[in-house]
All heavy atoms as a GROMACS GRO file, in nm:
protein
  624
    1MET      N    1  16.358  -1.031  12.288
    1MET     CA    2  16.221  -1.030  12.335
    1MET      C    3  16.131  -0.964  12.234
    1MET      O    4  16.168  -0.857  12.181
    1MET     CB    5  16.206  -0.973  12.469
    1MET     CG    6  16.076  -0.992  12.540
    1MET     SD    7  16.102  -0.985  12.705
    1MET     CE    8  15.974  -0.886  12.752
    2SER      N    9  16.020  -1.009  12.208
    2SER     CA   10  15.927  -0.960  12.106
    2SER      C   11  15.854  -0.835  12.157
    2SER      O   12  15.802  -0.838  12.283
    2SER     CB   13  15.827  -1.065  12.056
    2SER     OG   14  15.735  -1.008  11.973
    3ALA      N   15  15.823  -0.742  12.072
    3ALA     CA   16  15.736  -0.626  12.132
    3ALA      C   17  15.594  -0.653  12.120
    3ALA      O   18  15.509  -0.573  12.157
    3ALA     CB   19  15.766  -0.510  12.017
    4TYR      N   20  15.546  -0.764  12.060
    4TYR     CA   21  15.404  -0.809  12.039
    4TYR      C   22  15.371  -0.890  12.150
    4TYR      O   23  15.442  -0.967  12.199
    4TYR     CB   24  15.377  -0.865  11.913
    4TYR     CG   25  15.406  -0.775  11.792
    4TYR    CD1   26  15.524  -0.798  11.707
    4TYR    CD2   27  15.326  -0.676  11.762
    4TYR    CE1   28  15.547  -0.717  11.611
    4TYR    CE2   29  15.355  -0.601  11.647
    4TYR     CZ   30  15.474  -0.615  11.578
    4TYR     OH   31  15.489  -0.539  11.462
    5PRO      N   32  15.235  -0.878  12.216
    5PRO     CA   33  15.198  -0.973  12.314
    5PRO      C   34  15.183  -1.107  12.267
    5PRO      O   35  15.150  -1.139  12.133
    5PRO     CB   36  15.060  -0.913  12.349
    5PRO     CG   37  15.021  -0.827  12.248
    5PRO     CD   38  15.129  -0.787  12.172
    6PRO      N   39  15.177  -1.209  12.348
    6PRO     CA   40  15.167  -1.353  12.291
    6PRO      C   41  15.034  -1.378  12.244
    6PRO      O   42  14.941  -1.318  12.293
    6PRO     CB   43  15.203  -1.434  12.425
    6PRO     CG   44  15.182  -1.340  12.537
    6PRO     CD   45  15.215  -1.209  12.485
    7GLU      N   46  15.030  -1.457  12.147
    7GLU     CA   47  14.886  -1.493  12.090
    7GLU      C   48  14.813  -1.582  12.182
    7GLU      O   49  14.875  -1.677  12.234
    7GLU     CB   50  14.906  -1.555  11.950
    7GLU     CG   51  14.973  -1.463  11.851
    7GLU     CD   52  14.997  -1.528  11.714
    7GLU    OE1   53  14.995  -1.656  11.714
    7GLU    OE2   54  15.024  -1.465  11.619
    8LYS      N   55  14.680  -1.570  12.187
    8LYS     CA   56  14.594  -1.647  12.262
    8LYS      C   57  14.495  -1.729  12.176
    8LYS      O   58  14.449  -1.676  12.075
    8LYS     CB   59  14.519  -1.562  12.368
    8LYS     CG   60  14.619  -1.497  12.475
    8LYS     CD   61  14.544  -1.416  12.570
    8LYS     CE   62  14.628  -1.357  12.675
    8LYS     NZ   63  14.566  -1.280  12.769
    9ALA      N   64  14.450  -1.847  12.216
    9ALA     CA   65  14.344  -1.917  12.143
    9ALA      C   66  14.229  -1.851  12.136
    9ALA      O   67  14.174  -1.805  12.233
    9ALA     CB   68  14.339  -2.059  12.213
   10GLY      N   69  14.170  -1.842  12.024
   10GLY     CA   70  14.037  -1.784  12.006
   10GLY      C   71  14.045  -1.639  11.959
   10GLY      O   72  13.937  -1.578  11.943
   11GLN      N   73  14.159  -1.577  11.956
   11GLN     CA   74  14.159  -1.452  11.917
   11GLN      C   75  14.228  -1.433  11.769
   11GLN      O   76  14.298  -1.518  11.724
   11GLN     CB   77  14.263  -1.370  12.013
   11GLN     CG   78  14.188  -1.360  12.149
   11GLN     CD   79  14.264  -1.264  12.254
   11GLN    OE1   80  14.378  -1.231  12.226
   11GLN    NE2   81  14.207  -1.248  12.373
   12PRO      N   82  14.212  -1.318  11.704
   12PRO     CA   83  14.266  -1.307  11.572
   12PRO      C   84  14.419  -1.322  11.566
   12PRO      O   85  14.478  -1.283  11.670
   12PRO     CB   86  14.242  -1.160  11.534
   12PRO     CG   87  14.122  -1.122  11.616
   12PRO     CD   88  14.142  -1.193  11.743
   13GLY      N   89  14.468  -1.392  11.474
   13GLY     CA   90  14.609  -1.418  11.460
   13GLY      C   91  14.649  -1.546  11.540
   13GLY      O   92  14.769  -1.587  11.537
   14SER      N   93  14.560  -1.614  11.602
   14SER     CA   94  14.592  -1.728  11.672
   14SER      C   95  14.604  -1.857  11.575
   14SER      O   96  14.548  -1.866  11.480
   14SER     CB   97  14.469  -1.764  11.761
   14SER     OG   98  14.495  -1.889  11.828
   15HIS      N   99  14.685  -1.945  11.623
   15HIS     CA  100  14.718  -2.057  11.529
   15HIS      C  101  14.650  -2.186  11.598
   15HIS      O  102  14.645  -2.285  11.550
   15HIS     CB  103  14.873  -2.090  11.523
   15HIS     CG  104  14.947  -1.974  11.458
   15HIS    ND1  105  14.916  -1.956  11.320
   15HIS    CD2  106  15.028  -1.886  11.498
   15HIS    CE1  107  14.994  -1.848  11.283
   15HIS    NE2  108  15.061  -1.802  11.391
   16VAL      N  109  14.578  -2.170  11.719
   16VAL     CA  110  14.512  -2.286  11.783
   16VAL      C  111  14.365  -2.266  11.740
   16VAL      O  112  14.295  -2.171  11.764
   16VAL     CB  113  14.531  -2.274  11.936
   16VAL    CG1  114  14.451  -2.381  12.000
   16VAL    CG2  115  14.677  -2.269  11.975
   17LEU      N  116  14.314  -2.374  11.683
   17LEU     CA  117  14.176  -2.375  11.646
   17LEU      C  118  14.087  -2.430  11.759
   17LEU      O  119  14.133  -2.528  11.825
   17LEU     CB  120  14.152  -2.461  11.514
   17LEU     CG  121  14.233  -2.403  11.390
   17LEU    CD1  122  14.203  -2.495  11.272
   17LEU    CD2  123  14.174  -2.258  11.355
   18PRO      N  124  13.970  -2.381  11.779
   18PRO     CA  125  13.880  -2.450  11.873
   18PRO      C  126  13.829  -2.576  11.826
   18PRO      O  127  13.808  -2.594  11.722
   18PRO     CB  128  13.766  -2.335  11.894
   18PRO     CG  129  13.754  -2.269  11.763
   18PRO     CD  130  13.911  -2.266  11.718
   19ALA      N  131  13.804  -2.663  11.921
   19ALA     CA  132  13.749  -2.802  11.889
   19ALA      C  133  13.603  -2.803  11.912
   19ALA      O  134  13.544  -2.728  11.986
   19ALA     CB  135  13.820  -2.896  11.988
   20ARG      N  136  13.538  -2.878  11.826
   20ARG     CA  137  13.394  -2.883  11.838
   20ARG      C  138  13.368  -3.001  11.935
   20ARG      O  139  13.418  -3.094  11.931
   20ARG     CB  140  13.332  -2.928  11.696
   20ARG     CG  141  13.349  -2.809  11.604
   20ARG     CD  142  13.283  -2.854  11.471
   20ARG     NE  143  13.139  -2.850  11.491
   20ARG     CZ  144  13.061  -2.879  11.397
   20ARG    NH1  145  13.081  -2.903  11.277
   20ARG    NH2  146  12.923  -2.861  11.425
   21THR      N  147  13.264  -2.973  12.016
   21THR     CA  148  13.227  -3.079  12.103
   21THR      C  149  13.071  -3.105  12.082
   21THR      O  150  12.995  -3.019  12.038
   21THR     CB  151  13.223  -3.027  12.260
   21THR    OG1  152  13.160  -2.912  12.270
   21THR    CG2  153  13.375  -3.005  12.288
   22THR      N  154  13.031  -3.232  12.110
   22THR     CA  155  12.879  -3.265  12.100
   22THR      C  156  12.822  -3.263  12.227
   22THR      O  157  12.886  -3.300  12.329
   22THR     CB  158  12.875  -3.399  12.027
   22THR    OG1  159  12.945  -3.494  12.109
   22THR    CG2  160  12.934  -3.414  11.895
   23THR      N  161  12.689  -3.228  12.232
   23THR     CA  162  12.629  -3.216  12.361
   23THR      C  163  12.540  -3.334  12.384
   23THR      O  164  12.500  -3.350  12.503
   23THR     CB  165  12.534  -3.082  12.368
   23THR    OG1  166  12.440  -3.097  12.254
   23THR    CG2  167  12.609  -2.961  12.350
   24GLY      N  168  12.505  -3.418  12.288
   24GLY     CA  169  12.429  -3.538  12.304
   24GLY      C  170  12.512  -3.652  12.268
   24GLY      O  171  12.617  -3.656  12.223
   25THR      N  172  12.444  -3.776  12.264
   25THR     CA  173  12.507  -3.894  12.220
   25THR      C  174  12.456  -3.933  12.084
   25THR      O  175  12.337  -3.989  12.071
   25THR     CB  176  12.470  -4.007  12.322
   25THR    OG1  177  12.337  -4.025  12.345
   25THR    CG2  178  12.547  -3.977  12.448
   26MET      N  179  12.528  -3.886  11.978
   26MET     CA  180  12.480  -3.919  11.844
   26MET      C  181  12.583  -3.989  11.773
   26MET      O  182  12.703  -3.959  11.794
   26MET     CB  183  12.450  -3.792  11.767
   26MET     CG  184  12.315  -3.724  11.807
   26MET     SD  185  12.280  -3.581  11.701
   26MET     CE  186  12.321  -3.611  11.551
   27SER      N  187  12.546  -4.083  11.688
   27SER     CA  188  12.649  -4.140  11.604
   27SER      C  189  12.670  -4.056  11.486
   27SER      O  190  12.591  -3.968  11.450
   27SER     CB  191  12.610  -4.288  11.566
   27SER     OG  192  12.492  -4.280  11.486
   28ASP      N  193  12.772  -4.090  11.404
   28ASP     CA  194  12.804  -4.008  11.284
   28ASP      C  195  12.693  -4.029  11.180
   28ASP      O  196  12.680  -3.938  11.095
   28ASP     CB  197  12.944  -4.043  11.226
   28ASP     CG  198  13.056  -3.988  11.322
   28ASP    OD1  199  13.025  -3.903  11.397
   28ASP    OD2  200  13.162  -4.050  11.311
   29ASP      N  201  12.620  -4.140  11.164
   29ASP     CA  202  12.527  -4.167  11.074
   29ASP      C  203  12.391  -4.128  11.108
   29ASP      O  204  12.308  -4.143  11.037
   29ASP     CB  205  12.536  -4.299  11.022
   29ASP     CG  206  12.507  -4.405  11.142
   29ASP    OD1  207  12.503  -4.361  11.252
   29ASP    OD2  208  12.465  -4.523  11.114
   30GLU      N  209  12.375  -4.062  11.227
   30GLU     CA  210  12.233  -4.031  11.276
   30GLU      C  211  12.212  -3.895  11.235
   30GLU      O  212  12.280  -3.786  11.286
   30GLU     CB  213  12.233  -4.052  11.429
   30GLU     CG  214  12.100  -4.040  11.481
   30GLU     CD  215  12.091  -4.076  11.633
   30GLU    OE1  216  12.208  -4.120  11.688
   30GLU    OE2  217  12.005  -4.061  11.701
   31ALA      N  218  12.108  -3.845  11.160
   31ALA     CA  219  12.072  -3.708  11.121
   31ALA      C  220  12.002  -3.640  11.226
   31ALA      O  221  12.029  -3.517  11.246
   31ALA     CB  222  12.002  -3.718  10.986
   32VAL      N  223  11.916  -3.693  11.306
   32VAL     CA  224  11.828  -3.627  11.396
   32VAL      C  225  11.861  -3.696  11.533
   32VAL      O  226  11.844  -3.818  11.545
   32VAL     CB  227  11.680  -3.643  11.367
   32VAL    CG1  228  11.602  -3.568  11.461
   32VAL    CG2  229  11.664  -3.569  11.225
   33PRO      N  230  11.883  -3.613  11.632
   33PRO     CA  231  11.909  -3.679  11.774
   33PRO      C  232  11.780  -3.739  11.813
   33PRO      O  233  11.652  -3.698  11.786
   33PRO     CB  234  11.955  -3.571  11.853
   33PRO     CG  235  11.910  -3.444  11.779
   33PRO     CD  236  11.899  -3.481  11.620
   34ASP      N  237  11.784  -3.835  11.919
   34ASP     CA  238  11.665  -3.884  11.965
   34ASP      C  239  11.608  -3.810  12.089
   34ASP      O  240  11.510  -3.859  12.153
   34ASP     CB  241  11.698  -4.038  12.025
   34ASP     CG  242  11.728  -4.132  11.900
   34ASP    OD1  243  11.676  -4.104  11.793
   34ASP    OD2  244  11.805  -4.225  11.922
   35ALA      N  245  11.648  -3.696  12.109
   35ALA     CA  246  11.601  -3.622  12.226
   35ALA      C  247  11.480  -3.543  12.201
   35ALA      O  248  11.460  -3.477  12.092
   35ALA     CB  249  11.715  -3.521  12.270
   36ASN      N  250  11.375  -3.573  12.276
   36ASN     CA  251  11.238  -3.500  12.283
   36ASN      C  252  11.177  -3.493  12.138
   36ASN      O  253  11.167  -3.399  12.082
   36ASN     CB  254  11.260  -3.363  12.323
   36ASN     CG  255  11.281  -3.356  12.486
   36ASN    OD1  256  11.238  -3.452  12.552
   36ASN    ND2  257  11.363  -3.260  12.528
   37PRO      N  258  11.139  -3.608  12.091
   37PRO     CA  259  11.070  -3.607  11.958
   37PRO      C  260  10.940  -3.534  11.971
   37PRO      O  261  10.884  -3.484  11.866
   37PRO     CB  262  11.047  -3.763  11.925
   37PRO     CG  263  11.043  -3.820  12.056
   37PRO     CD  264  11.146  -3.737  12.138
   38SER      N  265  10.866  -3.523  12.085
   38SER     CA  266  10.749  -3.454  12.090
   38SER      C  267  10.763  -3.303  12.070
   38SER      O  268  10.687  -3.238  12.010
   38SER     CB  269  10.674  -3.481  12.228
   38SER     OG  270  10.767  -3.427  12.334
   39ASP      N  271  10.876  -3.254  12.110
   39ASP     CA  272  10.915  -3.116  12.094
   39ASP      C  273  10.940  -3.091  11.944
   39ASP      O  274  10.892  -2.992  11.879
   39ASP     CB  275  11.032  -3.063  12.176
   39ASP     CG  276  11.018  -3.068  12.321
   39ASP    OD1  277  10.906  -3.053  12.353
   39ASP    OD2  278  11.111  -3.066  12.392
   40THR      N  279  11.003  -3.179  11.879
   40THR     CA  280  11.023  -3.159  11.729
   40THR      C  281  10.888  -3.173  11.657
   40THR      O  282  10.858  -3.100  11.571
   40THR     CB  283  11.124  -3.274  11.690
   40THR    OG1  284  11.244  -3.275  11.756
   40THR    CG2  285  11.143  -3.264  11.533
   41ALA      N  286  10.811  -3.268  11.699
   41ALA     CA  287  10.688  -3.290  11.631
   41ALA      C  288  10.589  -3.166  11.646
   41ALA      O  289  10.518  -3.116  11.568
   41ALA     CB  290  10.604  -3.408  11.677
   42GLY      N  291  10.601  -3.100  11.767
   42GLY     CA  292  10.526  -2.978  11.796
   42GLY      C  293  10.579  -2.864  11.707
   42GLY      O  294  10.496  -2.774  11.661
   43MET      N  295  10.701  -2.866  11.698
   43MET     CA  296  10.766  -2.744  11.614
   43MET      C  297  10.724  -2.760  11.467
   43MET      O  298  10.678  -2.666  11.403
   43MET     CB  299  10.908  -2.752  11.632
   43MET     CG  300  10.983  -2.642  11.547
   43MET     SD  301  11.160  -2.644  11.558
   43MET     CE  302  11.198  -2.799  11.485
   44LEU      N  303  10.738  -2.886  11.424
   44LEU     CA  304  10.678  -2.916  11.273
   44LEU      C  305  10.546  -2.887  11.260
   44LEU      O  306  10.498  -2.834  11.164
   44LEU     CB  307  10.722  -3.058  11.250
   44LEU     CG  308  10.878  -3.094  11.239
   44LEU    CD1  309  10.884  -3.244  11.218
   44LEU    CD2  310  10.930  -3.004  11.123
   45GLN      N  311  10.458  -2.918  11.363
   45GLN     CA  312  10.315  -2.884  11.352
   45GLN      C  313  10.285  -2.727  11.346
   45GLN      O  314  10.205  -2.695  11.256
   45GLN     CB  315  10.243  -2.945  11.472
   45GLN     CG  316  10.091  -2.922  11.468
   45GLN     CD  317  10.020  -2.989  11.354
   45GLN    OE1  318  10.060  -3.091  11.309
   45GLN    NE2  319   9.910  -2.931  11.315
   46GLU      N  320  10.363  -2.662  11.424
   46GLU     CA  321  10.352  -2.518  11.419
   46GLU      C  322  10.397  -2.461  11.280
   46GLU      O  323  10.328  -2.380  11.235
   46GLU     CB  324  10.436  -2.458  11.532
   46GLU     CG  325  10.376  -2.470  11.668
   46GLU     CD  326  10.474  -2.411  11.774
   46GLU    OE1  327  10.565  -2.336  11.730
   46GLU    OE2  328  10.442  -2.436  11.890
   47ARG      N  329  10.501  -2.510  11.236
   47ARG     CA  330  10.553  -2.474  11.103
   47ARG      C  331  10.457  -2.506  10.995
   47ARG      O  332  10.433  -2.423  10.899
   47ARG     CB  333  10.689  -2.518  11.069
   47ARG     CG  334  10.794  -2.461  11.155
   47ARG     CD  335  10.924  -2.510  11.123
   47ARG     NE  336  11.025  -2.451  11.204
   47ARG     CZ  337  11.163  -2.472  11.185
   47ARG    NH1  338  11.206  -2.549  11.083
   47ARG    NH2  339  11.246  -2.411  11.256
   48LEU      N  340  10.389  -2.630  10.996
   48LEU     CA  341  10.288  -2.650  10.899
   48LEU      C  342  10.170  -2.572  10.904
   48LEU      O  343  10.118  -2.525  10.796
   48LEU     CB  344  10.253  -2.806  10.922
   48LEU     CG  345  10.142  -2.862  10.831
   48LEU    CD1  346  10.197  -2.858  10.693
   48LEU    CD2  347  10.102  -2.997  10.857
   49GLN      N  348  10.126  -2.532  11.022
   49GLN     CA  349  10.016  -2.444  11.040
   49GLN      C  350  10.057  -2.303  10.984
   49GLN      O  351   9.960  -2.245  10.911
   49GLN     CB  352   9.961  -2.429  11.175
   49GLN     CG  353   9.892  -2.545  11.232
   49GLN     CD  354   9.767  -2.592  11.166
   49GLN    OE1  355   9.688  -2.496  11.125
   49GLN    NE2  356   9.742  -2.714  11.150
   50ALA      N  357  10.162  -2.257  11.012
   50ALA     CA  358  10.209  -2.130  10.950
   50ALA      C  359  10.222  -2.127  10.802
   50ALA      O  360  10.187  -2.032  10.735
   50ALA     CB  361  10.345  -2.089  11.010
   51TRP      N  362  10.263  -2.248  10.741
   51TRP     CA  363  10.273  -2.261  10.599
   51TRP      C  364  10.127  -2.256  10.541
   51TRP      O  365  10.112  -2.197  10.439
   51TRP     CB  366  10.340  -2.394  10.565
   51TRP     CG  367  10.351  -2.411  10.418
   51TRP    CD1  368  10.285  -2.505  10.356
   51TRP    CD2  369  10.439  -2.343  10.329
   51TRP    NE1  370  10.318  -2.493  10.212
   51TRP    CE2  371  10.412  -2.405  10.197
   51TRP    CE3  372  10.540  -2.241  10.337
   51TRP    CZ2  373  10.478  -2.347  10.087
   51TRP    CZ3  374  10.600  -2.198  10.230
   51TRP    CH2  375  10.571  -2.250  10.100
   52LYS      N  376  10.032  -2.330  10.618
   52LYS     CA  377   9.902  -2.328  10.559
   52LYS      C  378   9.838  -2.185  10.554
   52LYS      O  379   9.769  -2.146  10.455
   52LYS     CB  380   9.819  -2.426  10.637
   52LYS     CG  381   9.847  -2.579  10.620
   52LYS     CD  382   9.748  -2.654  10.696
   52LYS     CE  383   9.769  -2.799  10.675
   52LYS     NZ  384   9.694  -2.893  10.746
   53HIS      N  385   9.878  -2.098  10.652
   53HIS     CA  386   9.830  -1.980  10.662
   53HIS      C  387   9.881  -1.882  10.553
   53HIS      O  388   9.808  -1.818  10.487
   53HIS     CB  389   9.843  -1.904  10.796
   53HIS     CG  390   9.764  -1.963  10.901
   53HIS    ND1  391   9.615  -1.944  10.918
   53HIS    CD2  392   9.774  -2.038  11.012
   53HIS    CE1  393   9.560  -1.984  11.019
   53HIS    NE2  394   9.668  -2.057  11.094
   54ALA      N  395  10.014  -1.896  10.531
   54ALA     CA  396  10.075  -1.830  10.432
   54ALA      C  397  10.020  -1.870  10.300
   54ALA      O  398   9.990  -1.772  10.209
   54ALA     CB  399  10.238  -1.854  10.430
   55VAL      N  400  10.005  -1.998  10.271
   55VAL     CA  401   9.946  -2.041  10.130
   55VAL      C  402   9.800  -1.977  10.119
   55VAL      O  403   9.760  -1.927  10.014
   55VAL     CB  404   9.933  -2.184  10.119
   55VAL    CG1  405   9.860  -2.241   9.996
   55VAL    CG2  406  10.084  -2.230  10.110
   56GLY      N  407   9.724  -1.985  10.228
   56GLY     CA  408   9.594  -1.911  10.229
   56GLY      C  409   9.590  -1.774  10.197
   56GLY      O  410   9.518  -1.726  10.109
   57TYR      N  411   9.681  -1.697  10.260
   57TYR     CA  412   9.698  -1.556  10.211
   57TYR      C  413   9.733  -1.529  10.072
   57TYR      O  414   9.686  -1.433  10.003
   57TYR     CB  415   9.803  -1.495  10.309
   57TYR     CG  416   9.770  -1.487  10.448
   57TYR    CD1  417   9.864  -1.493  10.554
   57TYR    CD2  418   9.646  -1.454  10.501
   57TYR    CE1  419   9.832  -1.496  10.689
   57TYR    CE2  420   9.605  -1.429  10.619
   57TYR     CZ  421   9.698  -1.457  10.721
   57TYR     OH  422   9.664  -1.450  10.849
   58ILE      N  423   9.815  -1.616  10.018
   58ILE     CA  424   9.868  -1.602   9.879
   58ILE      C  425   9.750  -1.646   9.794
   58ILE      O  426   9.727  -1.550   9.692
   58ILE     CB  427   9.985  -1.698   9.838
   58ILE    CG1  428  10.106  -1.649   9.922
   58ILE    CG2  429  10.011  -1.703   9.705
   58ILE    CD1  430  10.224  -1.738   9.921
   59GLU      N  431   9.667  -1.738   9.819
   59GLU     CA  432   9.538  -1.777   9.740
   59GLU      C  433   9.444  -1.661   9.747
   59GLU      O  434   9.394  -1.612   9.638
   59GLU     CB  435   9.482  -1.892   9.797
   59GLU     CG  436   9.557  -2.025   9.760
   59GLU     CD  437   9.497  -2.157   9.822
   59GLU    OE1  438   9.406  -2.133   9.923
   59GLU    OE2  439   9.538  -2.267   9.782
   60ASN      N  440   9.434  -1.590   9.858
   60ASN     CA  441   9.337  -1.467   9.862
   60ASN      C  442   9.389  -1.355   9.768
   60ASN      O  443   9.314  -1.292   9.716
   60ASN     CB  444   9.325  -1.428  10.014
   60ASN     CG  445   9.243  -1.531  10.094
   60ASN    OD1  446   9.169  -1.611  10.037
   60ASN    ND2  447   9.263  -1.515  10.218
   61TYR      N  448   9.526  -1.338   9.792
   61TYR     CA  449   9.579  -1.244   9.704
   61TYR      C  450   9.564  -1.257   9.554
   61TYR      O  451   9.524  -1.166   9.474
   61TYR     CB  452   9.733  -1.226   9.733
   61TYR     CG  453   9.800  -1.128   9.645
   61TYR    CD1  454   9.791  -0.993   9.661
   61TYR    CD2  455   9.886  -1.176   9.540
   61TYR    CE1  456   9.856  -0.906   9.569
   61TYR    CE2  457   9.943  -1.097   9.452
   61TYR     CZ  458   9.938  -0.963   9.470
   61TYR     OH  459  10.000  -0.885   9.383
   62PHE      N  460   9.568  -1.382   9.514
   62PHE     CA  461   9.567  -1.410   9.371
   62PHE      C  462   9.422  -1.405   9.331
   62PHE      O  463   9.395  -1.348   9.216
   62PHE     CB  464   9.614  -1.552   9.328
   62PHE     CG  465   9.758  -1.560   9.325
   62PHE    CD1  466   9.824  -1.665   9.377
   62PHE    CD2  467   9.828  -1.478   9.258
   62PHE    CE1  468   9.969  -1.680   9.374
   62PHE    CE2  469   9.975  -1.483   9.244
   62PHE     CZ  470  10.042  -1.584   9.304
   63THR      N  471   9.334  -1.440   9.407
   63THR     CA  472   9.189  -1.430   9.387
   63THR      C  473   9.148  -1.268   9.368
   63THR      O  474   9.078  -1.239   9.269
   63THR     CB  475   9.100  -1.488   9.496
   63THR    OG1  476   9.137  -1.635   9.494
   63THR    CG2  477   8.949  -1.475   9.461
   64ALA      N  478   9.197  -1.191   9.472
   64ALA     CA  479   9.159  -1.052   9.459
   64ALA      C  480   9.225  -0.992   9.334
   64ALA      O  481   9.164  -0.907   9.264
   64ALA     CB  482   9.204  -0.984   9.584
   65THR      N  483   9.352  -1.027   9.303
   65THR     CA  484   9.414  -0.975   9.190
   65THR      C  485   9.343  -1.017   9.060
   65THR      O  486   9.335  -0.923   8.965
   65THR     CB  487   9.570  -1.023   9.183
   65THR    OG1  488   9.624  -0.991   9.297
   65THR    CG2  489   9.641  -0.960   9.069
   66GLU      N  490   9.299  -1.141   9.058
   66GLU     CA  491   9.229  -1.182   8.934
   66GLU      C  492   9.098  -1.107   8.915
   66GLU      O  493   9.058  -1.061   8.806
   66GLU     CB  494   9.200  -1.332   8.961
   66GLU     CG  495   9.128  -1.399   8.834
   66GLU     CD  496   9.087  -1.547   8.861
   66GLU    OE1  497   9.090  -1.589   8.970
   66GLU    OE2  498   9.064  -1.608   8.757
   67LYS      N  499   9.026  -1.073   9.023
   67LYS     CA  500   8.901  -0.980   9.011
   67LYS      C  501   8.931  -0.848   8.962
   67LYS      O  502   8.857  -0.804   8.880
   67LYS     CB  503   8.834  -0.986   9.150
   67LYS     CG  504   8.766  -1.115   9.186
   67LYS     CD  505   8.693  -1.105   9.322
   67LYS     CE  506   8.636  -1.240   9.367
   67LYS     NZ  507   8.580  -1.224   9.510
   68VAL      N  508   9.032  -0.795   9.014
   68VAL     CA  509   9.076  -0.650   8.975
   68VAL      C  510   9.121  -0.655   8.829
   68VAL      O  511   9.077  -0.566   8.749
   68VAL     CB  512   9.184  -0.608   9.063
   68VAL    CG1  513   9.250  -0.470   9.010
   68VAL    CG2  514   9.136  -0.574   9.208
   69GLU      N  515   9.203  -0.745   8.790
   69GLU     CA  516   9.245  -0.761   8.652
   69GLU      C  517   9.125  -0.780   8.554
   69GLU      O  518   9.123  -0.724   8.441
   69GLU     CB  519   9.352  -0.871   8.631
   69GLU     CG  520   9.480  -0.835   8.696
   69GLU     CD  521   9.553  -0.714   8.631
   69GLU    OE1  522   9.546  -0.701   8.505
   69GLU    OE2  523   9.619  -0.649   8.707
   70LYS      N  524   9.030  -0.862   8.597
   70LYS     CA  525   8.918  -0.887   8.512
   70LYS      C  526   8.836  -0.762   8.488
   70LYS      O  527   8.792  -0.725   8.386
   70LYS     CB  528   8.830  -0.998   8.572
   70LYS     CG  529   8.734  -1.058   8.488
   70LYS     CD  530   8.661  -1.184   8.559
   70LYS     CE  531   8.604  -1.290   8.464
   70LYS     NZ  532   8.546  -1.397   8.526
   71ALA      N  533   8.823  -0.690   8.604
   71ALA     CA  534   8.738  -0.565   8.598
   71ALA      C  535   8.808  -0.461   8.506
   71ALA      O  536   8.747  -0.389   8.429
   71ALA     CB  537   8.715  -0.511   8.733
   72HIS      N  538   8.938  -0.458   8.520
   72HIS     CA  539   9.021  -0.356   8.430
   72HIS      C  540   9.007  -0.398   8.287
   72HIS      O  541   8.997  -0.327   8.197
   72HIS     CB  542   9.168  -0.352   8.471
   72HIS     CG  543   9.191  -0.267   8.606
   72HIS    ND1  544   9.292  -0.306   8.680
   72HIS    CD2  545   9.124  -0.180   8.661
   72HIS    CE1  546   9.288  -0.214   8.789
   72HIS    NE2  547   9.196  -0.137   8.767
   73ALA      N  548   9.016  -0.528   8.259
   73ALA     CA  549   9.007  -0.577   8.128
   73ALA      C  550   8.863  -0.536   8.056
   73ALA      O  551   8.865  -0.495   7.948
   73ALA     CB  552   9.019  -0.730   8.115
   74LYS      N  553   8.766  -0.546   8.141
   74LYS     CA  554   8.631  -0.511   8.088
   74LYS      C  555   8.627  -0.360   8.063
   74LYS      O  556   8.582  -0.314   7.960
   74LYS     CB  557   8.525  -0.551   8.191
   74LYS     CG  558   8.496  -0.698   8.200
   74LYS     CD  559   8.371  -0.708   8.294
   74LYS     CE  560   8.346  -0.862   8.297
   74LYS     NZ  561   8.241  -0.889   8.395
   75GLU      N  562   8.694  -0.273   8.143
   75GLU     CA  563   8.696  -0.141   8.130
   75GLU      C  564   8.778  -0.093   7.998
   75GLU      O  565   8.739  -0.014   7.927
   75GLU     CB  566   8.756  -0.071   8.248
   75GLU     CG  567   8.660  -0.060   8.374
   75GLU     CD  568   8.542   0.018   8.357
   75GLU    OE1  569   8.533   0.119   8.303
   75GLU    OE2  570   8.428  -0.031   8.403
   76TYR      N  571   8.886  -0.170   7.983
   76TYR     CA  572   8.968  -0.145   7.868
   76TYR      C  573   8.902  -0.175   7.733
   76TYR      O  574   8.912  -0.111   7.636
   76TYR     CB  575   9.099  -0.224   7.879
   76TYR     CG  576   9.206  -0.176   7.986
   76TYR    CD1  577   9.291  -0.260   8.055
   76TYR    CD2  578   9.211  -0.039   8.012
   76TYR    CE1  579   9.368  -0.224   8.153
   76TYR    CE2  580   9.300   0.005   8.096
   76TYR     CZ  581   9.375  -0.082   8.169
   76TYR     OH  582   9.467  -0.039   8.263
   77GLU      N  583   8.822  -0.279   7.740
   77GLU     CA  584   8.747  -0.324   7.617
   77GLU      C  585   8.643  -0.213   7.582
   77GLU      O  586   8.616  -0.183   7.472
   77GLU     CB  587   8.696  -0.461   7.637
   77GLU     CG  588   8.789  -0.573   7.626
   77GLU     CD  589   8.725  -0.711   7.605
   77GLU    OE1  590   8.609  -0.707   7.550
   77GLU    OE2  591   8.805  -0.801   7.608
   78LYS      N  592   8.576  -0.168   7.688
   78LYS     CA  593   8.475  -0.057   7.668
   78LYS      C  594   8.550   0.068   7.608
   78LYS      O  595   8.488   0.132   7.505
   78LYS     CB  596   8.412  -0.018   7.800
   78LYS     CG  597   8.311  -0.124   7.840
   78LYS     CD  598   8.255  -0.065   7.981
   78LYS     CE  599   8.164  -0.180   8.039
   78LYS     NZ  600   8.115  -0.127   8.172
   79VAL      N  601   8.662   0.099   7.648
   79VAL     CA  602   8.731   0.219   7.600
   79VAL      C  603   8.780   0.206   7.454
   79VAL      O  604   8.773   0.284   7.374
   79VAL     CB  605   8.846   0.264   7.686
   79VAL    CG1  606   8.936   0.364   7.615
   79VAL    CG2  607   8.800   0.288   7.827
   80LEU      N  608   8.828   0.068   7.432
   80LEU     CA  609   8.866   0.049   7.278
   80LEU      C  610   8.756   0.025   7.180
   80LEU      O  611   8.788   0.053   7.058
   80LEU     CB  612   8.963  -0.083   7.293
   80LEU     CG  613   9.101  -0.069   7.371
   80LEU    CD1  614   9.158  -0.203   7.383
   80LEU    CD2  615   9.177   0.047   7.309
   81LYS      N  616   8.652   0.008   7.222
   81LYS     CA  617   8.542  -0.013   7.123
   81LYS      C  618   8.491   0.114   7.069
   81LYS      O  619   8.504   0.220   7.076
   81LYS     CB  620   8.413  -0.078   7.194
   81LYS     CG  621   8.431  -0.228   7.218
   81LYS     CD  622   8.316  -0.284   7.270
   81LYS     CE  623   8.332  -0.438   7.282
   81LYS     NZ  624   8.220  -0.503   7.335
   0.00000   0.00000   0.00000
């Protein structure tokens, strides 16, 4: 009799692998399930709006940085003259 406890599925040292199950009816060649396209469209719309805001913040940052660098360049030219 072995001194070690028997191995159980899902625990370290186990030789039984868990099986994957699908929750919807999808074929193998279908990339996106047909469930609730309005939820997907809503999610994509939210992500697009967030992306637009992020791009707007980056544009504002570049504009402000450009103004600061331009002012510094003028000051440096005054000092070097």
